[in-house]
ZAMARGU-4260 file (C-alpha; in steps of 0.2 Angstrom, whole numbers, plus 5000, padded with zeros to 4 digits):
<rodrens>
0) 4970/4863/4915 | 4967/4874/4930 | 4954/4867/4943 | 4940/4877/4950 | 4950/4877/4967
5) 4965/4884/4958 | 4955/4897/4949 | 4947/4902/4966 | 4964/4904/4974 | 4971/4914/4960
10) 4956/4925/4960 | 4958/4927/4979 | 4977/4931/4977 | 4973/4944/4964 | 4959/4952/4974
15) 4971/4954/4989 | 4985/4961/4979 | 4997/4946/4981 | 4996/4937/4965 | 5014/4935/4958
20) 5014/4943/4942 | 5028/4932/4936 | 5026/4914/4944 | 5035/4907/4929 | 5051/4915/4935
25) 5051/4905/4951 | 5063/4891/4948 | 5067/4885/4966 | 5065/4867/4968 | 5052/4868/4982
30) 5040/4876/4970 | 5043/4864/4956 | 5041/4848/4965 | 5028/4852/4979 | 5009/4855/4977
35) 5011/4865/4994 | 5022/4878/4987 | 5013/4889/4975 | 5023/4901/4964 | 5008/4912/4961
40) 5007/4916/4980 | 5019/4931/4981 | 5019/4931/5000 | 5024/4913/5001 | 5038/4916/4988
45) 5045/4931/4997 | 5044/4921/5014 | 5054/4906/5007 | 5066/4917/4999 | 5069/4926/5015
50) 5070/4909/5024 | 5082/4902/5011 | 5095/4917/5014 | 5092/4917/5034 | 5092/4899/5037
55) 5100/4890/5023 | 5113/4904/5021 | 5111/4905/5003 | 5118/4921/4994 | 5105/4935/4992
60) 5107/4936/4973 | 5106/4917/4971 | 5090/4917/4981 | 5082/4931/4973 | 5085/4924/4956
65) 5078/4907/4961 | 5062/4915/4968 | 5060/4926/4953 | 5063/4942/4962 | 5076/4956/4962
70) 5089/4960/4975 | 5080/4976/4979 | 5064/4966/4981 | 5074/4954/4994 | 5079/4970/5004
75) 5062/4977/5004 | 5055/4961/5010 | 5068/4959/5023 | 5065/4976/5030 | 5046/4974/5030
80) 5048/4958/5040 | 5060/4966/5052 | 5049/4980/5055 | 5032/4972/5055 | 5034/4954/5056
85) 5026/4942/5043 | 5012/4955/5041 | 5025/4966/5033 | 5024/4954/5017 | 5006/4959/5015
90) 5006/4974/5002 | 4998/4990/5008 | 4987/5001/4999 | 4998/5012/4987 | 4997/5031/4987
95) 4992/5043/5001 | 4983/5036/5016 | 4973/5051/5020 | 4974/5070/5019 | 4992/5077/5020
100) 4989/5095/5020 | 4971/5096/5028 | 4977/5091/5046 | 4963/5091/5060 | 4969/5109/5064
105) 4967/5115/5046 | 4950/5107/5045 | 4944/5115/5061 | 4951/5132/5055 | 4941/5130/5039
110) 4925/5126/5048 | 4928/5140/5060 | 4932/5153/5046 | 4916/5147/5037 | 4905/5149/5053
115) 4913/5166/5057 | 4911/5173/5039 | 4898/5163/5029 | 4901/5174/5014 | 4920/5170/5013
120) 4925/5164/4996 | 4935/5148/4993 | 4949/5159/4986 | 4950/5169/5002 | 4950/5154/5012
125) 4964/5147/5003 | 4974/5163/5006 | 4970/5162/5025 | 4976/5144/5026 | 4992/5148/5016
130) 4995/5163/5029 | 4990/5153/5044 | 4998/5136/5040 | 5010/5139/5026 | 5002/5126/5015
135) 4995/5128/4997 | 4978/5119/4997 | 4968/5116/4980 | 4951/5124/4980 | 4943/5107/4976
140) 4950/5099/4992 | 4942/5112/5002 | 4925/5111/4992 | 4926/5092/4995 | 4929/5094/5014
145) 4915/5107/5015 | 4902/5096/5005 | 4906/5082/5017 | 4903/5093/5032 | 4887/5098/5024
150) 4882/5080/5021 | 4885/5076/5039 | 4874/5089/5046 | 4859/5082/5036
</rodrens>
């Protein structure tokens, strides 16, 4: 029966995106015999897998299997730690991390065009952005940006 502490830890791991979806696949003896090692903690599992290969010189396939992960997951974790240190094991938000097409220069252009020609339609603005910057921007993206600017002015 899960204790309140375990339930709180599980909830915290889930909330931070580091709850191992398959803790039952972790068969490494460390995680079977010690209360310290938690197979639900994906960061701890990945770290120990990397350590097993680096320090104990275990084969990658064997270590990945023992820790319930795949070889590609090993290489991804290894690359992340090489690039960012242990912080690389903390998952980042998936998907885009900001506007890709509406760069600061494009946003400034949109605002300038709107101030020069207030009657300029969104369709005309899209055409001008395409001609000037070579990117196709969806009308809703521009509408959202203009609405944000309007909200800032209030």
